[in-house]
C-alpha positions in Angstrom: 96.0 112.2 90.3 95.2 109.1 92.3 97.8 108.4 95.0 99.7 105.1 94.5 97.3 104.4 91.6 94.5 103.3 93.8 91.9 101.2 91.9 88.2 101.0 92.5 87.7 98.6 95.4 86.1 95.3 94.7 83.9 94.0 97.5 83.2 90.3 98.0 80.3 89.1 100.1 81.5 85.8 101.4 78.3 83.8 101.8 80.4 80.7 102.2 78.3 78.2 104.2 76.0 80.8 105.8 73.1 79.6 103.6 72.2 76.9 106.2 72.3 74.3 103.4 69.1 75.9 101.9 69.3 77.0 98.2 66.5 79.5 98.7 68.4 81.2 101.5 71.6 81.2 99.3 69.7 83.0 96.6 68.3 85.5 99.0 71.8 86.2 100.3 72.9 86.8 96.7 70.1 89.3 96.2 70.9 91.0 99.4 74.6 91.2 98.5 73.7 92.8 95.2 71.4 95.3 97.0 74.3 96.2 99.3 76.4 97.0 96.2 78.9 94.1 96.6 80.7 93.1 93.4 80.7 89.4 94.1 78.7 86.8 96.0 81.1 84.0 96.9 80.4 80.5 98.1 82.5 77.5 99.1 82.9 74.0 97.6 84.1 71.0 99.5 84.2 67.3 99.1 84.0 66.3 102.8 85.0 62.6 102.2 88.1 63.7 100.2 88.9 66.6 102.5 88.5 64.8 105.9 90.1 61.7 107.3 87.8 58.9 108.3 88.4 59.9 112.0 87.6 63.5 111.3 84.5 62.7 109.3 83.1 60.5 112.1 84.1 62.8 115.0 81.6 65.1 116.7 81.5 68.8 115.7 83.9 70.7 118.0 81.1 73.1 118.8 78.1 70.7 119.1 75.4 73.3 119.3 76.5 74.8 116.0 76.4 71.5 114.2 73.9 70.4 111.5 74.7 66.7 111.8 75.6 64.0 114.3 79.2 64.0 113.2 81.4 66.7 111.7 81.3 65.0 108.4 77.5 64.9 108.4 77.5 68.6 109.4 79.7 69.4 106.4 77.5 67.4 104.0 74.3 69.2 105.1 76.0 72.6 104.2 77.4 71.4 100.9 75.7 72.2 97.5 76.3 69.9 94.6 77.7 71.2 91.3 74.2 71.5 89.7 73.1 73.8 92.6 76.3 75.9 92.1 75.4 76.2 88.4 71.9 77.5 89.5 73.5 80.0 91.9 75.8 81.3 89.3 73.0 81.8 86.8 70.9 83.5 89.4 73.8 85.9 90.3 74.4 86.7 86.7 70.6 87.4 86.3 70.8 89.9 89.1 74.0 91.5 87.8 76.4 90.4 90.5 79.5 88.2 90.1 79.6 84.6 91.3 82.7 83.2 92.8 83.7 80.2 94.9 86.4 79.0 97.2 87.6 75.4 96.6 89.0 73.2 99.4 90.1 70.1 97.5 91.0 68.8 94.0 87.6 67.4 93.2 85.9 70.6 94.1 88.4 72.6 92.1 87.7 70.4 89.0 84.0 71.0 89.4 84.2 74.8 89.9 86.7 75.1 87.0 83.9 73.8 84.7 81.8 76.8 85.6 84.4 79.3 84.4 83.8 81.9 87.1 85.7 85.2 87.0 88.0 84.0 89.7 88.5 81.0 92.0 89.6 81.5 95.6 91.9 79.2 97.5 91.3 79.4 101.3 94.1 79.5 103.7 93.3 76.0 104.9 94.0 74.6 101.4 96.8 76.9 100.1 99.4 74.2 100.5 97.5 71.6 98.6 100.0 71.8 95.7 98.2 69.2 93.6 95.1 71.5 93.7 97.2 74.6 93.0 98.8 72.9 89.9 95.4 71.9 88.7 94.2 75.5 89.0 97.3 76.9 87.4 97.3 74.6 84.4 93.6 73.9 83.8 91.9 77.2 84.6 92.7 80.5 82.9 91.3 83.2 85.1 92.6 84.8 88.3 93.5 82.8 91.4 92.8 84.5 94.7 94.6 83.0 97.6 94.5 83.7 101.4 97.7 83.5 103.3 96.3 83.1 106.8 98.0 80.5 109.0 100.8 80.3 106.4 104.5 80.6 106.9 106.6 83.0 104.9 108.4 80.0 103.3 105.1 78.5 102.3 104.0 81.8 100.6 107.3 81.9 98.7 106.8 78.3 97.5 103.2 79.1 96.3 104.4 82.1 94.3 107.3 80.2 92.8 104.8 77.5 91.7 103.0 80.1 89.6 106.2 81.7 88.5 107.3 78.3 87.0 104.8 79.0 84.2 105.1 82.8 84.2 101.6 83.2 85.7 102.1 84.7 89.1 102.3 88.3 87.8 99.2 88.0 85.6 96.9 85.8 87.7 97.8 85.5 91.4 96.2 87.7 94.0 97.3 87.3 97.6 95.0 88.1 100.5 96.3 89.2 103.9 94.3 87.2 106.5 94.3 86.1 110.1 92.4 82.8 110.4 90.1 83.1 113.4 86.3 83.5 113.7 86.0 86.3 114.9 89.4 87.8 115.8 90.5 90.6 118.1 91.7 93.8 116.5 95.2 93.3 117.7 95.3 90.1 115.7 94.3 91.7 112.4 97.9 92.7 111.8 97.1 95.1 109.1 100.8 95.9 108.4 101.1 92.4 106.9 99.6 94.0 103.9 102.5 96.4 103.5 104.9 93.5 104.1 103.3 91.5 101.3 103.3 94.6 99.1 106.9 95.4 99.7 108.1 91.9 99.0 105.8 90.8 96.2 104.4 93.8 94.4 106.5 93.1 91.3 105.8 89.4 91.3 102.0 89.0 91.6 99.0 90.7 90.2 97.2 92.4 93.1 96.4 92.2 96.8 93.3 91.6 98.9 92.2 91.5 102.5 90.0 88.8 104.0 88.7 90.1 107.3 87.3 88.1 110.2 87.1 91.0 112.7 84.1 92.9 114.0 82.9 96.2 112.4 84.0 97.8 109.2 86.7 100.4 110.0 89.5 98.0 109.5 88.5 97.2 105.9 88.8 100.9 104.9 92.3 100.9 106.4 93.2 97.7 104.5 92.1 99.3 101.3 94.3 102.4 101.8 97.2 100.1 102.6 96.9 98.5 99.2 94.2 95.8 99.2 92.0 96.2 96.1 89.9 93.2 97.0 88.0 93.4 100.3 86.3 90.1 101.4 83.9 89.8 104.4 81.7 87.0 105.5 78.0 87.9 104.9 74.8 86.6 106.6 71.2 87.7 107.0 71.3 87.0 110.8 74.4 86.7 112.9 72.5 84.6 115.4 71.9 81.7 113.0 73.4 78.3 113.7 77.0 78.0 112.3 80.4 79.1 113.4 80.9 81.7 110.6 77.9 83.9 111.4 79.6 85.6 114.4 82.4 86.9 112.2 80.0 88.0 109.4 78.4 91.3 108.4 74.6 91.6 108.2 72.9 93.7 105.6 73.4 97.1 107.2 77.1 96.4 107.9 77.7 95.4 104.3 75.8 98.4 103.0 77.9 100.7 105.1 81.1 99.0 104.2 80.4 99.4 100.4 79.5 103.0 101.0 82.6 103.8 103.0 85.0 102.0 100.6 83.5 103.9 97.6 83.7 107.2 99.4 87.3 106.5 100.4 88.2 105.7 96.7 86.7 109.1 95.7 88.8 110.9 98.4 92.2 109.3 97.5 93.5 111.9 95.2 95.5 115.1 95.1 94.1 118.6 94.7 93.8 119.5 91.0 94.8 123.1 91.9 96.2 124.9 94.9 92.8 126.3 95.6 89.8 124.2 94.6 86.6 125.9 93.2 84.8 124.9 96.4 87.4 126.8 98.4 87.4 130.1 96.4 84.3 131.5 98.0 85.6 130.6 101.4 89.0 132.2 100.6 87.4 135.5 99.6 85.2 135.5 102.7 87.5 134.2 105.4 91.2 134.4 104.4 93.2 137.4 105.5 96.8 138.5 104.6 96.7 137.0 101.1 99.4 137.6 98.5 
């Protein structure tokens, strides 16, 4: 018997923008994610000119040495793949036998990724109050919506759930991710018990729960799984020293391998004994135990 009906964990390698704007690097990261036994390789899709104001687009990157362009907008454009490149990435992932997924940051990007019909689409914490985009995903995309609730008020979370409940889709399609939006974050800011809070309040109203971690190491992810997060998402890179702000909060190959190993072992261990004394214990009982009845 599996305690609390634990399901097999699903591991998402969040490649995001860690591909350096290079399609060959992106494909290599998909292959490495597959070799690490991740279930999905996930990317991001933005339309920088739609997402940013003119002032934001023309401003310098807040961390200049991490920038790929003279302005923040140019930086974002360098790291952006077009829809044909996403089609190529999806086909490559399917060829390797790993799922393709994508986060969408704006309505135009949502429309483009909807056309690819991935298994799920992710809404990042930064865009989860873009209700025009949420309605588009709700009404014109049929698979699951994964949504991070980092930097989001309780009232905003309630409004998001109600939006999907209006068409009776929250319970069948909506997956909420506990998340603290920082890159990376201290352990005290992970706030793992937010998972129990989300579970307690919304377990009967949404489909499942996930955890999007921006911490260091892998111990926290196992704890998140045991607290009810079926979906475990971690940023993934080949080299944490590469240019870009997400690499520091990412796992390299060895880290993702160990994370997948530990989550799968934890899943195997989350059960009750099938008998008072297991077969493996009988020999030890006969040899070691005294004063038996």
